[in-house]
C-alpha positions in Angstrom: -77.1 -23.1 93.3 -73.6 -21.6 92.5 -71.0 -24.3 91.6 -67.7 -23.3 93.7 -65.3 -25.8 92.1 -64.8 -28.2 89.1 -65.7 -31.2 91.6 -68.8 -29.6 92.5 -69.7 -29.3 89.2 -69.3 -32.7 87.9 -70.8 -34.1 90.9 -73.9 -32.0 91.1 -74.6 -30.7 87.7 -77.8 -31.3 86.3 -79.6 -30.0 83.4 -82.6 -31.9 81.7 -81.9 -33.1 77.9 -83.4 -30.9 75.4 -85.6 -32.8 72.6 -86.2 -31.0 69.2 -88.2 -31.9 66.2 -86.4 -31.1 62.9 -87.2 -30.6 59.4 -84.1 -31.3 57.1 -83.9 -30.4 53.4 -81.3 -32.5 51.6 -80.1 -31.2 48.5 -81.4 -33.7 46.1 -84.2 -33.4 44.0 -85.2 -37.0 44.8 -86.1 -36.1 48.3 -88.8 -33.8 49.8 -88.4 -32.4 53.5 -87.1 -35.1 56.0 -88.7 -35.2 59.3 -86.0 -35.9 62.6 -86.1 -35.7 66.5 -83.1 -35.3 68.4 -82.0 -35.3 71.9 -79.4 -32.9 73.1 -77.6 -33.4 76.5 -75.1 -31.0 78.7 -72.9 -32.9 80.6 -69.6 -32.1 82.5 -66.2 -33.4 81.3 -64.0 -33.2 84.4 -60.8 -34.1 82.6 -61.2 -31.2 80.1 -62.6 -28.7 82.2 -65.8 -28.0 80.2 -69.4 -28.9 79.8 -70.3 -30.6 76.6 -73.5 -29.6 74.7 -73.9 -33.0 72.5 -76.3 -34.6 70.5 -77.0 -38.0 72.4 -79.4 -39.1 69.7 -80.4 -38.0 66.2 -82.8 -40.1 64.2 -84.7 -39.3 60.9 -87.6 -41.0 59.3 -86.4 -43.6 56.6 -84.9 -41.8 53.3 -84.9 -44.1 50.1 -84.0 -43.3 46.8 -83.0 -45.6 43.9 -79.8 -44.9 42.3 -80.2 -43.5 38.7 -78.0 -45.5 36.9 -75.6 -43.4 34.8 -72.0 -43.0 35.5 -72.5 -39.4 36.7 -75.8 -40.3 38.4 -76.5 -40.4 42.0 -76.2 -43.3 44.5 -79.1 -44.8 46.1 -79.9 -44.4 49.6 -82.1 -46.5 51.8 -81.6 -45.7 55.5 -82.2 -43.0 58.1 -79.9 -40.5 59.4 -78.7 -41.6 62.9 -76.0 -39.5 64.6 -75.1 -40.5 68.2 -72.9 -38.9 71.2 -71.7 -35.9 68.9 -70.3 -32.9 70.4 -71.7 -29.9 69.2 -70.0 -27.2 71.3 -68.4 -27.0 74.7 -68.8 -24.2 77.7 -65.7 -23.9 79.9 -66.3 -24.5 83.7 -64.9 -21.1 84.4 -68.0 -19.5 82.9 -70.3 -21.9 85.3 -68.4 -21.9 88.4 -69.1 -19.1 90.9 -72.1 -17.7 88.6 -75.4 -17.9 90.0 -76.8 -17.4 86.5 -75.0 -20.2 84.9 -78.4 -21.7 83.7 -78.7 -18.5 81.4 -75.0 -19.3 80.1 -76.2 -22.8 79.3 -79.5 -21.7 77.8 -77.5 -19.5 75.4 -75.9 -22.4 73.9 -78.9 -24.2 73.1 -81.1 -21.4 71.3 -82.8 -22.5 68.2 -80.6 -20.6 66.0 -77.4 -22.1 67.6 -78.9 -25.7 67.4 -79.8 -25.2 63.9 -76.2 -24.2 63.1 -74.4 -26.8 65.1 -76.8 -29.7 63.8 -76.6 -28.4 60.4 -72.6 -29.0 60.6 -73.5 -32.2 62.1 -75.7 -33.2 59.1 -73.4 -31.9 56.4 -70.6 -34.2 57.9 -72.9 -37.1 58.0 -71.9 -40.0 55.8 -74.6 -41.8 53.9 -73.7 -45.3 52.5 -75.0 -46.3 48.8 -77.4 -49.4 48.4 -74.4 -51.9 48.4 -72.8 -50.5 51.5 -69.3 -50.2 49.6 -69.4 -46.3 49.0 -69.9 -43.6 51.7 -70.7 -40.1 50.7 -72.0 -36.7 51.9 -75.4 -34.7 51.0 -75.6 -31.0 51.8 -78.3 -30.5 54.4 -80.2 -27.4 55.5 -82.4 -27.6 58.7 -85.3 -25.6 57.6 -87.4 -25.8 60.9 -86.5 -26.7 64.6 -89.2 -27.0 67.3 -88.5 -27.7 70.7 -90.5 -30.5 72.2 -91.4 -30.6 76.0 
């Protein structure tokens, strides 16, 4: 199928969501590897003239660490990482319209390496809450493993 106009692309576009399993390393000696699953969707945004590659849902297993009590210590964490509807990248309609190989263009933006990089940025921007819920903070994260799930 070749899309010849933005209207045709927005009405007829269909690309199944991509499901991935992640292993996340949080830079904090209180944690071991954290497992997570994510659903990545590709959706047209007619008003902006591009396809969004977005995290529809990313949820990790539960993470718990007590605060260590010193004024210079680490905040406690008692939550799972949850990211919803966050745009990872965009693909301009011009790259899809009139292109018989549009699926290849889409698949180039959802390779394991690109998803690791883009999801890594989202994880590093993620704001954790302390045990009281008063303070927000970030933790450096690295994705050490990413597997596609059928």
